[in-house]
Structures are given as structure tokens and as C-alpha cells.
C-alpha positions, 0 to 999 in steps of 0.5 A: 500500499502506498502511501497515498493509498494510506493516508486515503485510508485514514481519511475515510476512517478519521471521516467515519469518527466525524473527525472532519479536520482530521480527515481532510489533512489526511485527504490533501496529505494524500493528494500530494503523496499521489501527485508527487509518485504521479499516481492518476487513479489514486489522486483522483481517489484522494479528491473524491476523498475531500470532495466528500469531506467538503459535502458533510460540511455542506461546503458544496461549491468547494465539494463540486471542484473536488468531483469535477478534477477527479471526473477530469483525471477519470475520464482519462483512465479505463474505470467506468465505475469510478467515471459513473460514481463521480458523475453522478455525484457532480450531479447530487451536489448541483441538485443539493445546490438546487440546480435541478437542470444542470444536474440532470445531465449528470444524472443521465451520463452517471446511468448510460455509464452503468447501464453499459457496464457489464455486472454494475455494483447494485448499491451504486446504480440504485444510489444513482437511480436515487438521485436521478429521480429525486431530481426528475421530481424536482424538475415535476418530471413525474414519469421520469421519477416514477420510473427512476424509483421503479429500477431503483427499488429493484437494484436496491432488493439486490443490494439488500439494503432494506431502507433504499427498498422502503424509501422506493416504496414510498415513492413510488406509491406516492407518484403512482 
């Protein structure tokens, strides 16, 4: 395990413990270490870690900037799952900022990437569908929101996430 990977691991440990300042220090160190080692994949992971901390802290502009930097890197790598995940998070940040029209193409791209993957991670795909459903609902696109919630429910069930299944069922009932 490289120094940057250890720092990323430490960053996530601190995040789980709600020690956000310590997590920021660890992720910033990981960014520096990954840059020094010219490890673009690990650099992207460190930037995603920083983005998550900024989101936790409700610093959405900063979170978006870190996700966007990670996106630029991952687009140069052969890692569709990471790209779909990051693009979804860009959509989430835009949605959280109330920028629903700007978020819509991010969700559409993320879903298209997940659909192109032979066996996407069920939870990641479900979360992307959830975000797209919430965004479509905010845009008053009821039919799209309903379709996304129905599909999300199936992926949450496959991932064995009861809370996701329950939320999806509530939303489907509300929109039906």
C-alpha cells in the first residue's frame, strides 16, 4: 500500500469518526503524495475523499470543484465504474444546490455509464437512480421520477438495502 493509499484510508477512518478536520489533513496529504508519485488513479480517489468531506461540511462549491478535478482525471483512465460514481456525485451536488436542470445531464450520463457496465455494483447503481429520481421529481418530471424509483427499488433489493427498498416503495406509491 502506497503512502497516498494509507492517507486515503486514514481520511475515511477520520470521516467515519466525524473528525472532519483530521480527514481533510489526511486527504490533502494523499493528494500531495499521489501527485508526487504521479499516480493519477490514487489522486482521483484522494480528490473524491476531499469532495466528500466538503459535502459533509456543506461546502458544496468546494465539493463540486474536487469532484470535477477527479472527473477530469478519471476520464483519462479506463475505469467506467469510478467515472459513473463521480459523475453521479456531481449531479448530487448540483441537486443539493437546487440546480436541477444542470444536474439532469450529469445523472443521465451516470446512468448511461452504469448501463454500459456488464455487472455494475447494485448499490452504486441504485444510488444513481435515486439521485436521478429525486432530481426528476424536483423538475416535475413525474413519469421519469416514477420509472427511476421503480428501477432503484430493484437494485436496492439486489443490494439487500431494506431502507432503500422502503424509500423507493414510498416514492412509487406517492407518484403512482
